[in-house]
N, C-alpha and C positions, 0 to 999 in steps of 0.2 A: 731019544733025546727030546726033552720038552721044548716047547716053543721059546720059553725064556732062555734056556741054555743055548738054543740055536741062535737066537738074536744076539746073545752075549758073545758067542764065538765069531759071529759075523762082524760085530763091532770091534772085536779084539784086534783084527788085522789093521785097523786104522789108527791104533794108538801109536804115539810117537816112538815109544820104546820098541814096538814090534817093527815099525818101518825102519828104524835105525838098525835093528838086529838083521833084518833082511838085507839092507844095504851093505852092512859089514860082511855078511856071509857071501853076497855077490862079489864084493871086492876081494875077499880072501880067495874065492874061486878063480877070479881073474888073475890075481898074482900067481897062483899055483899053476894055472893052465894057459894063461895068455889069451883067453877068450871069455866073453861074458856068457853067463848061463842063459839058456833059452827060456823064454816065458811061454806060458800056455797061449796058443793062438786065440782062444776065446777071450782071454783077458786083454790081449793086445787089440783085438777087434772092438771090444767094448770100450776100451780106453780111447781109441781113435774116434769112435762114434761120439763119445761124450765131448771130446775136444772139438770135433766138427760142429756139434750142436751148439756148444758154447760160443764158438767163433761166429756162427750164423746169427745167434741171438744178439751178440754185441754189435755186429754189422747192421742188423735191422734197427737197433736202438740208436746207433750213430746216424743212420739215414734219417730216422724220424726227428732226431734233435736237429740235424742240419736243415731239414725242411721247415721245422718250426722257426729256426733262427732266420731263415731266408724269408719266410712268410710273414714274419713280424710277430 
């Protein structure tokens, strides 16, 4: 697989149609079995890490803005 094809396949999973299809498949699985399909632990870990980093960055920005507002 060439680099261009690899990059295209990586970006493909973020297309709205792909995300919608994944959500529909998960929902159909839930309706049939009564439980949500398991996600890959690496994906869950990476997602939680990105959420944590995002929260920390926003908290730091909020503190800086608050300090600027107080300081004048």
